[in-house]
C-alpha positions as MATLAB code, in Angstrom:
seq = 'MTRTDTMRAYRMTGWATPPRPVEVAIPAPGPGQVLVRVAGCGLCRSDLAMRRIPRSAGEQLGWRMPYTLGHETAGRVAALGAGVAGLAEGDAVALAASASCGTCWHCLRGLDNSCPRALAGRGYGRDGGLADYVLVEERRSLLKLGTLEPRQAGPLTDAGATAYHAVRRALARVVPGGTAVVLGAGGLGAFAVQFLRVLTGARVVAVDTNPQRLHYAKSVGAHEGLVGVGESTVVELRAVTGRRGADVVLDFVGTDATIAAGVASVRPGGAFALIGSAGGRLNKAWFGGLPRDGEVYTFQGATLADAQEVIALAGAGLIRNDVEEFPFAAIDDAYARLAAGTLGGRAVIVLDS';
ca = [
       0.000    0.000    0.000;
       1.454    3.359   -1.056;
       0.389    6.377    0.949;
       1.690    9.449    2.755;
       1.533    9.858    6.529;
      -1.425   12.275    6.562;
      -4.870   12.438    5.043;
      -7.771   14.819    4.476;
     -10.609   14.743    6.994;
     -13.747   16.829    7.512;
     -14.019   17.168   11.273;
     -15.995   18.546   14.135;
     -13.290   20.316   16.155;
     -15.440   21.830   18.906;
     -18.905   21.615   20.433;
     -21.639   23.590   18.638;
     -19.176   24.891   16.042;
     -19.065   24.326   12.269;
     -16.940   21.408   10.994;
     -13.923   22.103    8.786;
     -11.413   20.268    6.575;
      -8.111   19.418    8.269;
      -5.044   17.219    7.765;
      -4.673   14.376   10.273;
      -2.472   11.332   10.651;
      -3.521    8.161    8.850;
      -4.373    5.562   11.516;
      -2.622    2.192   11.553;
      -4.713   -0.935   12.185;
      -3.946   -2.827   15.374;
      -4.925   -6.420   16.188;
      -8.447   -7.187   14.939;
      -8.768   -3.830   13.162;
      -9.175   -2.970    9.473;
      -8.083    0.176    7.641;
     -10.439    1.111    4.798;
      -9.551    3.469    1.951;
     -12.739    5.485    1.552;
     -14.146    5.598   -1.973;
     -17.288    7.606   -1.216;
     -19.151    8.867    1.835;
     -22.786    9.955    1.815;
     -24.097   13.050    3.574;
     -27.112   12.948    5.900;
     -29.336   15.627    7.405;
     -28.362   14.385   10.853;
     -24.850   15.701   10.099;
     -26.356   19.184   10.037;
     -27.910   18.668   13.473;
     -24.569   17.531   14.930;
     -23.169   21.016   14.405;
     -25.597   22.346   17.029;
     -25.162   19.721   19.756;
     -23.829   21.300   22.982;
     -21.042   19.747   24.996;
     -23.363   18.535   27.781;
     -25.592   16.591   25.374;
     -22.694   15.179   23.376;
     -20.782   13.945   26.406;
     -23.952   12.382   27.794;
     -24.124   10.314   24.583;
     -20.504    9.262   25.005;
     -19.218   11.367   22.107;
     -15.579   12.453   21.935;
     -14.300   15.664   20.389;
     -12.788   16.097   17.849;
     -14.219   13.549   15.414;
     -14.607   13.111   11.665;
     -18.125   13.267   10.230;
     -19.647   10.736    7.826;
     -21.661    7.584    8.599;
     -22.589    6.429    5.068;
     -19.204    5.023    4.101;
     -17.878    2.536    1.558;
     -14.465    1.807    0.123;
     -11.804   -0.856   -0.180;
      -9.730   -2.668    2.410;
      -6.335   -0.959    2.610;
      -4.643   -2.839    5.454;
      -5.463   -5.604    7.928;
      -4.483   -5.814   11.560;
      -3.204   -9.028   13.080;
      -5.780  -11.768   13.454;
      -8.292  -10.475   10.866;
      -9.635  -13.299    8.708;
     -12.087  -13.430    5.794;
     -10.908  -10.195    4.168;
      -8.157   -9.253    1.754;
      -6.630   -5.947    0.700;
      -8.675   -4.474   -2.139;
     -12.012   -6.015   -1.093;
     -14.961   -3.671   -1.686;
     -16.781   -3.071    1.599;
     -19.398   -0.843    3.158;
     -19.394    0.149    6.815;
     -22.502   -0.362    8.942;
     -23.822    3.024   10.017;
     -24.657    2.048   13.612;
     -22.180    0.767   16.188;
     -23.046   -2.388   18.112;
     -21.234   -4.768   20.454;
     -22.634   -8.090   19.217;
     -22.916   -9.542   22.727;
     -25.559   -7.564   24.647;
     -29.216   -8.561   25.154;
     -30.307   -6.472   22.154;
     -27.619   -7.669   19.743;
     -28.209  -11.322   20.553;
     -31.855  -10.865   19.540;
     -31.122   -9.113   16.258;
     -31.898   -5.671   17.681;
     -28.386   -4.318   17.253;
     -29.682   -0.857   16.293;
     -30.859   -0.630   19.928;
     -27.471   -1.642   21.350;
     -26.296    0.832   24.035;
     -23.131    1.355   21.974;
     -25.242    2.753   19.108;
     -25.469    6.133   20.867;
     -21.930    6.889   19.664;
     -20.554    5.571   16.418;
     -18.678    6.129   13.198;
     -19.408    9.705   12.122;
     -21.314   10.678   15.264;
     -18.967   11.008   18.215;
     -16.263    8.766   16.666;
     -14.188    9.190   13.511;
     -16.300    8.572   10.400;
     -15.851    8.314    6.670;
     -15.393   11.883    5.430;
     -11.676   11.206    5.207;
      -9.289    9.381    2.901;
      -9.083    6.468    5.354;
     -11.201    5.200    8.235;
     -10.192    2.711   10.910;
     -12.752   -0.009   11.649;
     -12.449   -1.494   15.111;
     -15.422   -3.856   14.891;
     -14.918   -6.526   12.219;
     -18.676   -7.217   12.280;
     -19.313   -3.695   10.989;
     -17.830   -4.477    7.558;
     -20.259   -5.556    4.832;
     -18.908   -7.034    1.591;
     -20.217   -5.303   -1.532;
     -19.505   -7.902   -4.168;
     -19.787   -6.214   -7.559;
     -21.351   -2.966   -6.270;
     -19.373    0.223   -6.862;
     -18.071    1.410   -3.448;
     -17.985    5.071   -4.518;
     -21.779    5.147   -4.450;
     -22.743    2.384   -2.003;
     -22.522    4.326    1.261;
     -26.157    5.558    1.332;
     -27.371    1.954    1.223;
     -26.075    1.421    4.777;
     -28.077    4.225    6.413;
     -30.738    5.873    4.240;
     -31.444    2.580    2.508;
     -31.202    0.337    5.562;
     -33.285    2.634    7.781;
     -36.057    2.783    5.176;
     -35.866   -0.986    4.781;
     -36.229   -1.483    8.550;
     -39.398    0.635    8.494;
     -40.897   -1.361    5.625;
     -39.888   -4.737    7.052;
     -41.590   -3.955   10.361;
     -44.862   -3.210    8.551;
     -44.990   -6.119    6.089;
     -47.370   -8.217    8.181;
     -49.938   -5.391    8.092;
     -49.964   -4.985    4.297;
     -52.647   -7.042    2.572;
     -52.763   -7.930   -1.150;
     -54.319   -5.046   -3.033;
     -53.884   -2.711   -0.048;
     -52.306    0.726    0.150;
     -48.983    1.869    1.578;
     -48.326    5.578    2.130;
     -44.906    7.244    2.323;
     -44.922   10.705    3.921;
     -41.799   12.549    2.800;
     -40.384   11.418   -0.536;
     -36.786   12.491    0.067;
     -33.784   10.182    0.316;
     -35.246    7.700    2.812;
     -38.776    7.946    1.476;
     -37.683    7.174   -2.078;
     -35.930    4.034   -0.827;
     -39.093    3.038    1.064;
     -41.171    3.390   -2.108;
     -38.859    0.938   -3.851;
     -38.870   -1.596   -1.001;
     -42.668   -1.510   -0.860;
     -42.834   -2.218   -4.594;
     -40.335   -5.089   -4.355;
     -41.703   -6.687   -1.193;
     -45.476   -6.105   -1.384;
     -48.337   -5.994   -3.836;
     -49.639   -2.744   -2.332;
     -50.535    0.440   -4.125;
     -47.809    2.905   -3.082;
     -48.729    6.564   -2.555;
     -46.006    9.170   -1.956;
     -46.838   12.455   -0.225;
     -44.564   15.511   -0.191;
     -44.697   19.311   -0.368;
     -42.056   19.281   -3.118;
     -43.382   18.321   -6.591;
     -39.857   17.425   -7.760;
     -39.537   14.815   -5.028;
     -42.901   13.371   -6.009;
     -41.756   13.161   -9.611;
     -38.694   11.224   -8.496;
     -40.789    8.972   -6.231;
     -42.950    8.063   -9.221;
     -39.853    7.335  -11.291;
     -38.759    4.710   -8.715;
     -42.159    3.075   -8.370;
     -44.807    5.160   -6.592;
     -48.213    4.632   -8.184;
     -49.451    8.048   -7.132;
     -48.144   11.311   -5.652;
     -50.008   13.819   -3.490;
     -48.751   17.361   -2.899;
     -48.821   18.780    0.631;
     -49.556   17.403    4.081;
     -52.645   18.485    6.028;
     -56.336   17.833    6.562;
     -56.913   17.685    2.814;
     -54.271   14.944    2.592;
     -56.322   12.735    4.904;
     -59.381   13.239    2.690;
     -57.380   12.418   -0.438;
     -55.843    9.308    1.107;
     -59.236    8.109    2.275;
     -60.519    8.554   -1.274;
     -57.555    6.637   -2.736;
     -58.247    3.702   -0.382;
     -62.002    3.590   -0.914;
     -62.444    5.196    2.549;
     -60.985    2.101    4.200;
     -57.656    3.725    5.094;
     -54.051    2.750    4.410;
     -52.524   -0.547    5.500;
     -49.373    1.284    6.511;
     -48.222    4.889    6.721;
     -44.486    5.534    6.974;
     -43.719    9.065    8.197;
     -40.208   10.155    7.207;
     -40.854   13.771    8.261;
     -42.152   13.763   11.834;
     -43.915   17.128   12.222;
     -47.202   17.699   14.018;
     -48.930   17.860   10.632;
     -47.465   14.648    9.195;
     -48.039   12.653   12.386;
     -51.671   13.796   12.625;
     -52.359   13.127    8.942;
     -50.561    9.798    9.019;
     -52.326    8.374   12.060;
     -55.711    9.568   10.768;
     -55.097    7.783    7.454;
     -54.383    4.311    8.863;
     -57.115    1.681    8.633;
     -58.116   -0.443   11.653;
     -55.481   -3.137   12.000;
     -52.945   -1.087   10.038;
     -49.620    0.411   11.098;
     -48.124    3.874   11.510;
     -44.333    4.240   11.675;
     -42.611    7.419   12.824;
     -39.103    7.622   11.365;
     -38.667   11.364   10.831;
     -37.144   13.332   13.688;
     -38.683   16.780   13.259;
     -39.979   16.714   16.847;
     -43.717   16.605   16.159;
     -46.401   15.351   18.535;
     -49.776   13.668   18.274;
     -52.245   15.827   20.181;
     -55.080   13.320   20.416;
     -56.449   11.024   23.078;
     -55.418    7.413   22.541;
     -59.058    6.281   22.314;
     -60.312    7.265   18.891;
     -56.978    8.850   18.011;
     -55.039    5.699   17.123;
     -55.908    2.954   14.632;
     -57.958    0.281   16.372;
     -56.197   -3.068   16.648;
     -53.294   -1.461   14.825;
     -49.651   -0.760   15.506;
     -47.684    2.441   16.102;
     -43.897    2.148   16.246;
     -40.727    4.180   16.050;
     -37.029    3.346   15.987;
     -33.623    4.744   15.123;
     -31.159    3.384   12.593;
     -31.124   -0.135   11.206;
     -29.682   -3.549   11.961;
     -26.752   -5.268   10.289;
     -29.244   -7.676    8.713;
     -31.185   -4.732    7.232;
     -28.021   -3.326    5.644;
     -26.987   -6.719    4.278;
     -30.398   -7.259    2.688;
     -30.416   -3.791    1.119;
     -26.973   -4.423   -0.369;
     -28.274   -7.715   -1.754;
     -31.298   -6.011   -3.345;
     -29.060   -3.365   -4.913;
     -26.622   -6.012   -6.119;
     -29.497   -7.869   -7.785;
     -30.578   -4.687   -9.573;
     -33.954   -4.589   -7.802;
     -33.549   -1.062   -6.397;
     -31.927    2.154   -7.594;
     -29.400    4.090   -5.553;
     -29.210    7.446   -7.304;
     -26.477    9.728   -5.985;
     -24.986   13.111   -6.819;
     -21.196   13.098   -6.501;
     -19.102   15.947   -5.099;
     -15.314   16.264   -4.650;
     -13.854   16.691   -1.167;
     -13.224   20.385   -1.848;
     -16.974   20.924   -2.385;
     -18.201   19.420    0.919;
     -19.553   22.734    2.196;
     -21.450   23.306   -1.062;
     -22.899   19.781   -0.873;
     -24.105   20.334    2.694;
     -25.646   23.669    1.670;
     -27.615   21.967   -1.092;
     -28.639   19.197    1.313;
     -29.977   21.818    3.738;
     -31.804   23.623    0.926;
     -33.362   20.413   -0.424;
     -32.062   20.933   -3.974;
     -30.192   17.660   -4.454;
     -31.151   15.270   -7.246;
     -30.239   12.206   -5.167;
     -28.206   11.323   -2.100;
     -25.081   13.509   -1.892;
     -21.856   11.498   -1.895;
     -18.380   12.912   -1.356;
     -15.930   11.067   -3.617;
     -12.514   10.507   -2.078;
     -10.797    7.963   -4.309;
     -10.260   10.128   -7.399;
];
């Protein structure tokens, strides 16, 4: 492996301060560790929120400062520490977005996204993938990509896997010929539309305030798109479902308006999933305010199994992973476009060119 002693990294260098590009030492893998040469790292809206986290909240989560951003990472194995088996230099790999120990009560039951270690991880409190190299301490966090291009695979591990987790949880509630609703047709919502088309026979309806996002949602499989979220949305969704209501509503926004409209649109025995983190509330009594005999659930992140299955679907050509590539020097511009909602796909910072 030919490399210099330092690398580029886009880092948080202080609490509640903007991140910046810096030069740092390239880490060397110790026993059981793997050094990955990053090919591409996706950007996420949660990265924007990390800039505002105060020291008290960050330290309570177990975060350490400084740290490199980026939790949607893929690349190739650059070096192996002693004792690492099953990998070779040059292998294309993605890195699981969430940290997990593999031995706790949650991990042993396949709930590794609820592992206590998931509060701090690669790109949120620990060094992530917006750098030329990233050191992987947990061998179980590496996911082989096969023939997938690592420059663009990073979003599959977070945006894709999180959307897949939401859909997988709701599958038992979706009946043949039923309706599935996706509130928020951005990066995660567009993945959810595709998973619903692949895994169910439901009619998929995307709802968003942005007509461009609805156009994209239709291009990846949504049968119908509705503009806006409010009381009129509930009426429209009821009309689409023959007044029965939706089998499942997946809310990737999480405002008061989307939660109220989503819950009101679920049929008896259906499911409502809250994935978006906009801080909304449901201001209704539980009796008459929730779907009878139904299910309401929320979660954060995805499991290793979710990420592996999403990679398999992408490798089989069953889903699209559209990205917009940016060079390292344009990270700030990419984040600005992410904040403004003007991206054509998931933003990926390319580091291997």
